[in-house]
N, C-alpha and C positions, 0 to 999 in steps of 0.2 A: 872685083867686085869688092873691094874701096872704095876703089870713086866713083862707083856709080853710090857707094855709101852717106857718099863727102856731098857731092853731088845731090843727092835728094834730105838732106840735113839742109840744106845750103837753101836751098828754094833753085836752083838749078837746073834741075832734070828734067829729059825733054827730048825730044826724038830720037834729036844729032846724033848726042850724047850713047845713048841708050843706044840706035842703031850702029852707033861705032866702038864699044863695047859688048858684044851681045857672045856669049860665047854656051855653047850647046852643055858643058858639066854644070851647069849651075842646079840645084836642086833648090832654092830658098831663089823669090827676091822679091821687094817691098822697093815697090817704087808710088807710097803714099804720100797725096799730094802730091805727085811730081804734077806736069805739063803734059806728059803724054797719048796720045790721041789712041788713033786705034791704028793707025801706021808704026807707030809702036809694037803696040801687043801683039799684030798679028804676024811681025818676024822672030815678036818673040812667040809665040803660039808654032812658032814653023821651024822655029829654030830648035828650042827650049825644049827638051821630049824629057831630059831626065827630072821637072821641078817637082814636086811633095812641095811646097807651099809658095802662095802668093797671097800678099799686100797688096789691094787696090783702092785702098780704102780712100776718099777724100780728090779721083783720078773722075774729077767732071769730064771729063775732056776721051773720055771713051761708051759703046755702045754696048750691046748686048750682043748686036755682033762676033768680037775683034774679043770676047768674053767665050762667047759660047765658042770662037775655033784654040781658047785656050784652054778645054775643058774637052775640046773631042779627039787635040793627042796630044794630049798631054795624059797620058791617060797613066800613070802612080801621080799628079796631082792630090792630092787629101786631106789639107787646110787652102780657102777660097774666107781671106776679108775680104771683104769688099760698103764695112761702114756707111752712111754716108757718102752716096752716089746721087745726087740730086741731077736728075729728075729721072733716071732709071731706072733708079731703087724694084719700085714695084715690078718693074720687066723683067729685074732681076731673078725673081724669084718666084716665078717658072720656068724658069734652068733650070731642067735633070738631065744631063747628058749619061748614059752608059752607066757606070754605075759611082759616079764622083755627085757625091749629094754639097750640091748646095748651103753653105750658114755664114748668119750676117752674127760675127762675134763683134 
């Protein structure tokens, strides 16, 4: 997880690195401002079923498809930060799956 945080802070976080490091034990994930795409997020949704908090703010390569998968598969998810997602913010506003409620922070 430390390598992921360093890569994100330095602007180097992308699918390749995320896919290499993804771990089923993760409970918190901050990929804000990264170049992660649906490919990386879909793998996270499949692998990290114990996620409780995710920050995808300023991740403009993501679509509602991968965010919806995250909500469906990560039933423990309590917090999803998603500010400044252009151009999909309006589409995300309508996502509510199961007991997960999206809250823009």
